C-alpha positions in Angstrom: -0.1 -0.1 -0.1 3.0 2.3 0.7 5.0 3.1 -2.6 7.8 4.7 -1.3 11.2 3.2 -2.6 12.4 3.1 0.6 9.6 0.8 1.9 10.0 2.2 5.6 7.3 -0.3 6.7 9.6 -2.9 6.0 12.3 -1.5 8.7 9.9 -1.8 11.3 9.3 -4.1 14.2 5.8 -2.8 15.7 6.2 -3.6 19.3 4.3 -4.0 22.4 6.2 -5.5 25.5 3.8 -4.1 28.1 3.6 -6.3 31.3 -0.4 -5.4 30.9 -0.7 -5.7 27.1 -4.1 -7.4 26.5 -5.5 -9.6 23.5 -7.2 -6.9 22.7 -3.7 -4.7 22.5 -2.1 -7.7 20.4 -5.1 -7.8 18.1 -4.5 -4.3 17.6 -1.1 -4.6 17.1 -1.4 -7.7 14.6 -3.9 -5.8 12.5 -1.9 -2.8 12.0 1.2 -4.5 11.0 -0.6 -6.7 8.7 -2.3 -3.5 6.9 0.9 -1.5 7.0 3.3 -4.7 6.0 5.7 -4.1 8.8 8.5 -6.5 9.0 7.8 -7.8 12.3 5.7 -7.7 15.3 7.7 -7.7 18.7 5.6 -9.0 21.7 6.1 -11.2 25.1 6.6 -14.9 24.7 3.0 -15.4 26.1 1.5 -14.0 23.2 3.6 -15.8 20.3 1.4 -18.6 19.6 -1.6 -16.5 19.3 0.0 -13.6 17.3 1.3 -16.4 14.8 -2.2 -17.5 14.2 -3.5 -14.0 13.8 -1.0 -13.3 11.1 -1.0 -16.6 9.5 -0.5 -15.8 5.7 0.8 -12.3 5.9 4.4 -11.5 5.4 4.7 -10.0 9.1 7.4 -12.1 11.1 6.5 -12.8 14.7 9.3 -11.7 17.0 9.8 -12.4 20.6 12.3 -11.8 23.5 14.4 -14.0 25.6 15.8 -13.2 29.1 14.0 -9.9 28.9 14.1 -7.3 29.9 17.4 -7.8 32.2 19.4 -10.5 30.6 20.1 -12.0 34.0 18.3 -15.3 33.5 19.9 -18.6 33.7 21.7 -19.8 30.5 19.4 -22.8 30.6 16.4 -20.8 30.8 17.2 -18.8 27.9 17.7 -21.8 25.7 14.4 -23.4 26.8 12.5 -20.0 25.9 14.1 -20.1 22.8 13.2 -23.5 22.1 9.5 -22.7 22.9 9.3 -19.7 20.8 11.0 -21.4 18.0 8.6 -24.3 18.1 5.4 -21.9 18.3 6.1 -20.5 15.1 8.3 -17.3 16.2 10.5 -16.2 13.3 12.9 -13.7 15.2 14.2 -14.0 18.6 15.6 -10.7 20.3 17.8 -12.0 23.2 19.3 -9.7 25.9 22.7 -10.5 27.0 24.0 -11.2 30.2 25.1 -7.6 31.1 26.6 -8.6 34.3 28.8 -11.0 32.9 30.2 -8.4 30.3 30.9 -6.2 33.3 32.8 -8.9 34.8 34.5 -9.3 32.0 33.4 -13.0 31.3 33.3 -12.5 27.6 33.6 -16.2 26.9 29.9 -16.6 29.0 28.6 -13.8 27.1 29.8 -15.1 23.7 28.8 -18.6 24.1 25.4 -17.8 25.2 24.7 -15.7 22.0 26.3 -18.5 19.8 24.1 -21.1 21.3 20.9 -19.1 20.7 22.0 -18.1 17.4 22.6 -21.5 16.4 19.1 -22.7 17.6 17.4 -20.0 15.6 19.3 -20.7 12.6 18.6 -24.3 12.7 14.8 -23.2 12.4 15.5 -20.7 9.8 15.0 -17.6 12.3 16.8 -14.4 13.1 18.7 -13.6 16.0 18.9 -10.2 17.3 21.4 -9.5 20.5 20.3 -6.4 22.8 23.2 -5.1 24.6 21.2 -2.4 26.4 23.9 0.3 25.2 23.0 3.1 27.9 24.4 0.9 30.6 27.9 0.5 28.7 31.1 2.3 28.3 32.0 2.9 24.9 34.7 0.2 25.3 32.2 -2.3 26.4 30.0 -1.6 23.1 33.1 -2.0 21.1 33.7 -5.3 22.8 30.2 -6.2 22.3 30.5 -5.3 18.5 33.6 -7.7 18.3 31.6 -10.4 20.4 28.3 -10.0 18.2 30.4 -10.4 14.9 32.0 -13.4 16.3 28.9 -15.2 17.4 26.9 -16.0 14.2 24.1 -13.7 15.3 22.0 -11.5 12.7 21.7 -8.3 14.5 23.0 -6.1 17.1 20.2 -4.3 18.8 20.6 -1.1 21.1 18.0 -1.4 23.7 15.3 -3.1 25.4 13.4 0.1 25.9 13.0 -0.7 29.7 16.3 0.7 31.1 17.7 4.3 31.2 17.5 5.3 27.6 17.3 4.1 24.0 18.8 4.4 20.7 21.4 7.0 20.0 22.6 8.1 16.7 26.2 7.9 18.1 25.6 4.2 18.9 24.7 3.5 15.7 27.7 5.1 14.1 29.9 3.3 16.7 28.2 0.1 15.6 29.1 0.7 11.8 32.6 1.2 12.6 33.2 -1.9 14.8 30.8 -4.3 13.5 31.5 -6.8 10.8 29.7 -6.0 7.7 27.6 -9.1 8.1 25.9 -8.1 11.2 22.9 -5.7 10.8 21.7 -2.9 13.3 18.3 -2.5 15.1 17.7 0.8 16.9 15.1 0.5 19.5 13.7 2.7 22.3 12.5 6.0 22.3 11.9 6.2 18.5 8.5 7.8 18.0 8.4 9.7 15.0 9.0 9.7 11.1 12.1 12.1 11.3 14.1 10.1 13.9 13.2 6.8 12.0 14.6 8.2 8.9 17.7 9.6 10.7 18.4 6.1 12.0 17.8 4.4 8.8 20.1 6.5 7.2 22.9 5.8 9.5 22.7 2.3 8.7 19.8 0.7 10.9 18.1 -2.1 9.0 15.4 -2.5 11.7 13.5 0.0 13.9 11.9 -1.2 17.0 9.2 1.1 18.1 5.4 0.9 19.6 4.7 4.2 17.6 4.8 2.1 14.2 1.5 3.5 13.3 1.8 6.9 13.8 5.1 6.9 11.9 3.5 5.4 8.8 0.5 7.6 9.0 3.1 10.9 9.2 4.6 9.6 6.1 1.4 9.1 4.3 0.1 12.6 5.4 3.4 14.0 4.0 3.1 12.2 0.7 -0.4 13.7 0.2 
């Protein structure tokens, strides 16, 4: 329905990860995602099977989260959560790293966790996105994570959960592009609410935009085109 060469809608992961999300909220999210042809809906694990049935036959992927939002879950539980999501038709997994182990410089643990989840996803032709929660990290830790994610086989690095101190920044996207392997894509998420900022992040190199304002962004685009 949108004729832009950029196809902004295909960059958007339309998101509702609220603790109080209802079935009606998920219905609305999925209806809008199908209408605007968003890349994915991003929802909590409980709603994955429901959303997969709702969006069956569309080109909208089902994205859910592992170890969300703190990343401090036991490794085995992250694996079990990933297996459950993949079994229930989840196409994309956004996992949160164990931030405390990055702080402890336990890099092998952090990389092993990502590698195993990425391998599980790829065995089911699913995408892995690695949330590093940039607002909690120093510049050197962000660079370390770029290297770890590049070596792990994951598909994307993602800035933020949207549940911490702040979200995506343009400076972080620039840093990612400088230090990531070219095979790793970028998802900017957290605090992206309008068309202007969406376009700015895409121009900097983000291939996905995580936002709970997807409908408003595309409505703004349509209005500008009138």
